[in-house]
C-alpha positions in Angstrom: 154.3 131.9 123.2 156.0 128.3 123.8 159.1 129.3 122.3 159.3 132.4 124.0 158.3 130.8 127.5 161.2 127.9 127.0 163.7 130.6 125.8 163.1 132.6 129.3 163.6 129.0 131.2 166.7 128.3 129.1 168.0 131.6 130.2 167.2 131.2 133.6 168.6 127.6 133.8 171.9 129.1 132.1 172.3 131.7 134.8 172.0 128.8 137.0 174.2 126.0 135.7 176.0 127.4 133.1 176.1 126.7 129.2 178.6 124.0 129.9 176.3 121.8 131.7 173.6 121.8 129.0 172.8 118.9 126.9 171.7 119.3 123.4 168.0 119.0 124.5 168.1 121.7 127.0 166.7 124.3 125.1 163.7 122.8 124.2 159.9 122.8 124.8 159.5 119.9 127.2 156.6 119.0 125.2 159.3 118.7 122.4 161.5 116.7 124.6 159.0 114.2 125.3 158.4 113.6 121.7 161.8 113.1 121.0 162.5 116.4 118.9 166.2 116.8 120.9 168.3 117.3 117.9 166.0 119.5 115.8 167.7 123.4 116.3 165.6 126.2 118.2 164.1 128.7 115.5 164.1 132.6 116.0 162.5 134.5 114.0 162.9 138.4 113.6 160.0 140.4 111.8 161.3 142.6 108.9 160.0 144.9 107.1 159.1 142.5 104.4 157.2 140.5 107.0 155.4 143.7 108.1 154.4 144.7 104.5 153.6 141.1 103.5 150.9 141.6 106.7 149.9 144.9 105.2 149.2 143.5 102.1 147.3 140.6 103.4 144.7 143.1 105.2 144.4 145.2 102.5 143.5 141.9 100.1 141.3 140.6 102.6 139.4 144.4 103.1 139.2 144.5 99.2 137.6 141.4 99.4 134.8 142.1 102.0 134.0 145.5 100.1 133.3 143.4 96.9 131.5 141.0 98.8 129.2 143.9 100.6 128.8 145.8 97.1 127.3 142.5 95.7 125.3 141.6 98.6 123.7 145.4 98.0 123.2 144.6 94.9 121.6 141.7 95.1 119.2 142.9 98.0 118.3 146.2 95.8 118.0 143.7 92.8 115.5 141.4 94.9 113.3 144.7 96.5 112.7 145.5 92.9 111.9 142.4 91.5 109.7 141.9 94.5 107.9 145.2 93.7 107.6 144.2 90.4 105.6 141.0 91.7 103.5 142.5 94.3 102.1 144.9 91.4 101.8 142.1 89.1 100.1 140.1 91.7 97.4 142.9 92.8 96.6 143.0 89.0 95.8 139.4 89.0 93.6 139.8 91.9 91.8 142.2 90.2 91.6 140.5 87.0 90.3 137.8 88.9 87.4 139.7 90.8 86.4 141.6 87.8 86.1 138.5 85.8 83.3 135.5 85.8 85.1 133.3 83.9 88.1 131.4 84.6 90.5 131.5 81.7 94.0 129.9 80.6 95.3 133.5 79.9 94.6 134.0 83.6 96.1 130.7 84.8 99.3 131.5 82.6 100.1 135.3 84.1 99.5 134.0 87.5 102.0 131.4 87.0 104.4 134.0 85.4 103.7 136.0 89.0 104.4 132.8 90.9 107.7 132.4 88.8 108.9 136.1 89.6 107.9 135.6 93.6 110.6 132.5 93.2 113.4 134.6 91.6 113.0 136.9 94.2 113.5 134.4 96.9 116.7 133.0 95.0 117.4 136.8 94.9 117.3 137.2 98.7 118.9 134.0 99.4 121.8 135.1 97.2 122.0 138.5 99.0 121.9 136.6 102.4 124.9 134.6 101.5 126.9 137.3 100.0 126.1 139.2 103.2 127.4 136.2 105.2 130.7 136.3 103.3 131.4 139.5 103.3 130.6 139.6 107.4 133.6 136.7 107.1 135.9 138.2 105.1 135.7 141.4 107.4 136.4 139.4 110.6 139.1 137.9 108.7 140.5 141.4 107.5 140.0 142.9 111.2 142.3 139.7 112.5 144.4 140.4 109.9 144.8 144.1 110.7 145.8 142.6 114.0 148.6 140.9 113.2 149.6 143.9 111.3 150.0 146.0 114.4 151.7 142.9 116.0 154.1 142.6 113.2 154.9 146.1 113.6 155.4 146.3 117.7 157.5 143.3 117.0 159.4 145.1 114.0 160.4 148.0 116.1 161.8 145.5 118.8 163.8 143.7 116.6 164.9 146.5 114.9 164.7 149.8 116.6 166.9 151.7 114.4 165.1 151.0 111.6 162.5 153.5 112.7 164.8 156.2 113.0 
């Protein structure tokens, strides 16, 4: 945007004063001139078909990564749900054993410990699923931005090369 504004301003300047009165730094944006960037040539880049293809490939890659992250999050979530159901059933069985026995035994303690360990595993799986879902959401935002870049690149390519679409 800054370069476009500078070029428009330079065009207005040229129409008023003619090219013979320009100093080498007259076409530079004022903030670059203030920093001493007077002798750096202006660069105007056209958006080629290769640029558009690269933007499309980047968007496709990001969407593929987002899809994989979403699948991973779903898989982890399903796994956590399955393990949670097993833990719930095991905890219920442990509770029934404790209610039906009058003696406390080491085997009851070991069974309870295995249920607690499985419960911790559920927590880890849920945490991993949440992380994967957040990663998927971030990748989806980046992919959406890449799609906007593709649309902008196509529009600019049509401006830069109006005959290429025919």
